[in-house]
C-alpha positions, 0 to 999 in steps of 0.5 A: 931838360926843362919841365913845368907842372901846374904853373900859375903866375902873374904880375898881380896877386889873384890875377894869374896870367899863366894858369896851370901850364904844364909842359916838358922840353927834351934835351937839345930840343927847339920848342916854339911857344905860339898863341894869340896876343895876351895868351901869356907866352911872354909871362910864362918864360919870364916866370920861369926866368924868375922875373914874374912871381909864381904862385903855384906849380913847379919848374925843374931844370935837369931834375932840379927844382928851380921854382922861384929862384932869382934870375941871378941864381938861375943863370948860374944853374944853367938857364939863359933868358933873352928878353924882347927889349932892353936885352943889352947895355947900350952904353957899353961896347960889345966886348964889355957886354960879353965880359959883364955876362960872364963876370962870375966865371973864372977869368980863363973860362970867361975868355974862352967863352967870349972867344967862342961867341966871337967865332959864332957871331963874326959880326960881333968880333969885327965890331967888338969895341963898338957901343951896343947902342950903335948896332943894327937891330940884327946885330943887337939881337946877336949880342943879346943871344951871345950874352945869354950863352956866355955862362954855357947854359943848358937851356936858353929861352928867347922872347920874340927874337925876330921882333923888329927885324927884316925878313932877311935878318930873321932868317939869319937869326933863326939859322944861328939858333939852329947852330946853337942847338947843334952845340948842345943847347936846348931852346924855348922860343916865344914867337909871333912869326909862327912860320919862321919859328915852326920851320926850325922847331922840333915841337910847338905849343899853342898857348891859349888863356895861359895854358897849353891848348895844342902840343905837337910836332912843328910840321903838324902844327904848321899845317893844322887849320885849327891851330891857325884859327886859334893863333891868328884869331877868329878868322871865320868872323872877320 
């Protein structure tokens, strides 16, 4: 569903953060990207999402080359992205946020998708006229995910969806991601909460210095001491 080949990307010319990353994500798979701080996880998904310049390599979505496309064109192509921060319009209501996410859809299609999001996230339906800035952290994250789902993307990438949430809300958000996958959506999740992310993932990838170092089934990575060492840092020197 999503394939990268030799991807090189970064914010400044000549200073790549992602260094030759190659990976494949299967249809309806949940893939978790893990790694120490500074490994390039967020930069990688932002590059795929058209927010960080790509200087080499290719990105394919369902066989189509989408390398370097603008974020607005990627949304139409079937790729959704949920940033870690600034992922909703705080001065707009829930209803307005969802309507804006589907502005390019035919009106009947937009109404159907908004109704589907209210069914998936009942808390949003109950507060549809509330400004997003007044929502709790968990509700705001639900709205951000709902916004990404409005255009019916085939792949959704999420950058740190559990950031700043209580353990209880983390469970709620990740359970929703499982439900979303069941609806036919492929998910790529960048997470610091390795335990929670691997618990719902099919596979995990540990990124080190901008490139995949370990790739394997989520359960295998969760129990691999070398992965724990790389993910948590050099524990033997602590």
